[in-house]
TORTI-723582 format. One record per atom (N, C-alpha, C, CB): residue in three letters; x, y, z. Coordinates in pm, whole numbers, plus 50000, padded with zeros to 5 digits. Atoms other than C-alpha are relative to their C-alpha. Glycine has a CB too. Example, Ala and Ser with C-alpha at 12.3 -4.5 7.8 and 13.67 -1.06 7.14 Angstrom:
ALA500894988150000ALA512304955050780ALA500905012050000ALA499015000350125SER499184988149994SER513674989450714SER499235010950073SER500415004649858
// end
This chain:
MET500234997149859MET339635599237968MET498554998250037MET500455014250034THR501245003249925THR336825587238179THR500255004250149THR499614983949987ASP500164995849840ASP335865601338525ASP501155007850026ASP499954987250112ASN498764990749965ASN338815627338497ASN501244990050037ASN499645010850140LYS498855010249978LYS341205594838487LYS500334997349854LYS499594985550090GLN499645004750134GLN343325584938187GLN500344986950006GLN501065007249940VAL499605013950001VAL343685550038087VAL501274998849919VAL498884990949943VAL498565000850034VAL347325540538021VAL500274984449972VAL500985006250124CYS499735013650026CYS348395507037866CYS501395001349941CYS498924992949906GLN498605000350039GLN351865496037795GLN499954994749854GLN500924990750099LEU500025004250147LEU352645492237415LEU501114989649992LEU500255012749892THR499185009750051THR354205459637303THR499614994549877THR500144990550084GLN500415005850116GLN354115437437014GLN498824991350010GLN501024993449946GLN501305009749969GLN351625415537184GLN498935009250041GLN500234988450125LYS501134991949958LYS348235425237305LYS500385004450152LYS498554991249988PRO499664995149872PRO348375444737631PRO499424991250090PRO499595013650024LYS500435010349909LYS348165421437932LYS499385007650111LYS501154990550048ARG500744994149894ARG347095447838187ARG499785015149965ARG500754998050136ILE500424986450028ILE345425482138171ILE500155007250147ILE498415000549935LEU499964991749886LEU346365507838442LEU499145011850005LEU501235004050018VAL500954987149997VAL343855537038541VAL500865008050094VAL498304997850061VAL499174990049920VAL346145566238649VAL499365015050004VAL501495000749934ALA500564986649985ALA345085599538788ALA500885009649938ALA499785003750142PRO499214991250080PRO346075630438603PRO501175005650081PRO499145011249946SER499044995849919SER348165641738895SER501254991949996SER499505000750124GLU498905009350001GLU350445610538862GLU500664999449871GLU499574986750038LEU499464999550128LEU351095615838500LEU501165011550001LEU498825002849893ALA498934991550025ALA354555632138420ALA500804997649874ALA500834999550109ILE499265001150127ILE356465640138108ILE501425001250030ILE499595010549898HIS498634999749979HIS360065631138118HIS500745003149883HIS500434988350052HIS499464995650117HIS362285649637875HIS501484993050019HIS499935016949984ARG498665005050012ARG365505631037776ARG500745009549923ARG500064986549938HIS499004992950065HIS368485654137689HIS500904992049941HIS500635008250079ARG499005009350084ARG370415634337419ARG500855009849935ARG499274989849885GLN498874993650051GLN373565646737293GLN499884995349849GLN501424995850078SER499955003550142SER373635644436902SER501344992049982SER499935013349905PHE499015010250036PHE375585614936786PHE500625003449853PHE499274985250002GLN499374996850143GLN378065625836502GLN501284990549990GLN500475017149984THR498855009250010THR380415600636365THR501225009949915THR499494984549909PRO498904993650072PRO383815615336260PRO500094999849860PRO501114995250038SER500024999950144SER384125624935910SER501334995449943SER499655013849949SER498745004350042SER386545604635722SER500305006649856SER500034984349999LEU499434992750122LEU388505614335408LEU499024996749878LEU501614994949967SER500925004350115SER386155595235176SER498675009250002SER499584983650017ASP501154989849992ASP383195615235305ASP500205013349970ASP499485000450122TYR499574987350008TYR384945646835280TYR500185002449848TYR501255002150086ILE499664998950137ILE385965639634915ILE498564998549929ILE501154988549955PHE501255001450038PHE382355628334836PHE499285012350006PHE499424990650070LYS500764985749990LYS380785660534978LYS500655011049904LYS500085006050161ALA499344989750076ALA383285682034793ALA499724997249841ALA501615000050037ILE500315002550130ILE382715663534453ILE498415003749966ILE500354985249974ALA501404997750018ALA378925667534507ALA499715014549990ALA499224994050109LYS500064985150020LYS379175704834563LYS500605004949880LYS500615006950108LEU499434995850119LEU381525709034273LEU499194998049884LEU501184994049982SER500945004750099SER379205690034050SER498755008149978SER499614987050034ILE500994989650012ILE376345712634136ILE500315013949946ILE499495001850123VAL499594984650050VAL378305745934083VAL500444996149860VAL501365008850097SER499765003650139SER379545730733747SER498714999849911SER500664986449997ALA501174999950080ALA376085722433631ALA499415014549988ALA498984990350060MET500624986750005MET374895757133720MET500785007449897MET500005007650139LEU499264991750087LEU377795772933530LEU499664996149865LEU501454999550024PHE500365005050129PHE377245751533221PHE498565004649961PHE500114984649999GLY501384996150045GLY373555758833230GLY499955016449964GLY498914996250125ILE499914984150032ILE374325797133248ILE500675003349874ILE500805007850111SER499224999450131SER376705794232970SER499274996749889SER501124991649998ALA500905004050109ALA374475775032757ALA498885010749969ALA499344986550036LEU501054987750008LEU371775801532814LEU500655012049928LEU499505005250154GLY499384988150059GLY374115828332726GLY500374998649846GLY501285003250080TYR499715004250134TYR375325810232411TYR498825001449907TYR500474986050002TRP501295000750073TRP371865805532305TRP499385014449958TRP498974992250091GLY500484988250002GLY370895840732363GLY500905008049876GLY500085006050150LEU499164993450098LEU374005853032167LEU499734995249847LEU501484997350040GLU500195005450115GLU373215829131886GLU498795007849927GLU499794985450021ILE501264992850045ILE369745845331854ILE500215013549955ILE498995000650106VAL499624986450038VAL371265879631860VAL500775001449866VAL500835005650108TRP499085000350120TRP373845871431599TRP499234996549880TRP501154989950016LYS500805002850111LYS371275856131361LYS499315013149969LYS499034988350027TYR500844988650032TYR369195887031387TYR500725010949938TYR499355004950116TYR499084990050058TYR372135910031315TYR500454997249853TYR501235000950088PHE499675005550137PHE373255887131035PHE498875001249908PHE500424985550005LEU501014999450076LEU369745887530889LEU499915016249963LEU498764993450071LEU500014985650034LEU369785927030906LEU501235003549922LEU499915008750127PHE498894997250086PHE373235928130756PHE499784995149854PHE501254993750059ILE500075005150127ILE372225907730460ILE498885009149927ILE499674984350003LEU501054990850077LEU369065928730399LEU500575015049973LEU498565001350092TYR499424987450025TYR371185960630432TYR500884999849875TYR500785004350120MET499224999650122MET373615948330183MET499244997049855MET501094989850022GLN501025000150115GLN370705938729936GLN499535011449968GLN498914992650020LYS500684985650040LYS369375972429955LYS500905010249944LYS499365006950124PHE499044990250088PHE372655990129830PHE500724992149909PHE501085008350084SER499225006650114SER373775964429589SER499185000049872SER500404985050035
// end
């Protein structure tokens, strides 16, 4: 801004050909209210989204079950070791 005026140039792919000096009172902001453009969902999109959601859920369940099995395996080995030591003590 120079001398309380704003320099405005039109943006193009080429160099600007002319520069306009515009007073601040002449500047205005125009808001365009656009409606969101949504394409109608097709059957293939619906199936793809359903498969994606189901794969995420199944991966979570497999992960939880794997951790549970791992925990049970550790507990089982611990109790098995205690059982062997107990049996050796009394035999």
